[in-house]
N, C-alpha and C positions, 0 to 999 in steps of 0.2 A: 441366321444372319452370317454373312461372310465378313471377316476382318482381314485387311491387308496392311502390312507394315513394311515399308521400304527401308533399306539401309545401304551403306556403302558410298554415299556421297561425300564430297569434300573438295578440296583445292588440288588441282593438278596443272602441270605446265602444258603448253601447246606441244602436241606430238606424243603426249603421254597416254596412259591407259588407266581405266577405272572400271570396276565391276560393281554393278548395283544388284541387290537382292531384294526380293519381295516374298515375304513369308505369309502364307494364307492359313486361315483357320475357320472353323465353323461348319463347313459343308464339304461335299466331295470335290476336292480340288481337281482331280484328274478329268472331270467332265467339262471343265470351263475353258473357253477361249480366254487367253490372257493377253494384255497389251501394255505397252509403255507409251506414255505421252509426256510432253514437256511444255513448260510455259516460261518464256523469257519475259523480263520486265517490259511492260507496255505492249505486249503481244498476246494474241489469243492462244489458247492451248492447242498444240499441234501433235499429230500422230508421229510416233517414232518407229514402233515395231509391234508385231503381234504374232502369236503362235497358237496353233490349234491344240486340242486336248491331248493328242499323242506326241506332239512335237514334230510331226512329220511335215507340216506345212507352216511356212513362215511368210511374213509380209513386212516390208521395210519402206520407210519414206525414202525418196530419192536422195535426200540430203545426207543420209547415213549409210546407204548401201555400200558394202565393201569395207566399212569401218566398224559397224556395230553388229553384234550377234545376239539374238535372243534365244534362250534355251529354257528348259524346264526339267525339274526332277520331281515327278509326281510322288515318289516315295517319301520325299522330304517336304512336300507341299510348298515348293519354292520355285519361283521363276527368276531368271537372271537376265541382265543386260550387260554384256561385255562391250566396252567402249574403247576402241583403239584409235590412234591417230587423231586425238582430240584437237579441236579448234576452238578459238574464243567464241565463235558463234554457237557452240554447243552449250554454252553457259545457260542454265535454266533450272527451274525446279522440275524434277522428274517424278512422275506419278505412275504407279502401278494400278491397273484396272482389271476387273473380271466381268465377263459376260456369263451369267448363270441362267439366262432365259432361253437361249437357243444354241444350236450347233454352229460351227464355224461357217461363215460366209465371207468370202474373200473381200468383197467391197465393203462390207459392214465392219470388218475387223479394224479398219482405219478411221472409223467414225466414232467420236467420243460418246455421242448420244446412245450408242448401242451397248454401252457398258453400264452396269447397274451398281457396281461396287468399286470404290476408289480408296487408295491409300492416302496418307497424309502428305506425301511428297518428301523428297530429299534433295537438297541443294547440291548442284554440281557447278563448280566454278573453274573455268579454264583460263589461266593467265597467259598473256602474250609475252 
């Protein structure tokens, strides 16, 4: 079993920055595609960013390109989401997810159903 625990959420002003962390345990972290998703009130969960096992390939939603950066440190079993130039529309619960079933596929990395493990989520609120 894989367990994922997000941290780093909180309240930040428009234009500010925040870094989320996701600590993984239970199985070999380095082999997993990792992703970040978010869910705002009244909306469906949406893709934010993904990263392959080595960190050499990333994928971002259009809404966050140029502002967010996903990275991973396999030695620490941790994936990060650096969020810059935050906007009120970034307000959501952010979830870390892992795909332990298959290798990285670009189109699948943005699909929530392809991930089999999820963290509990961390709230990010961007004030105007």
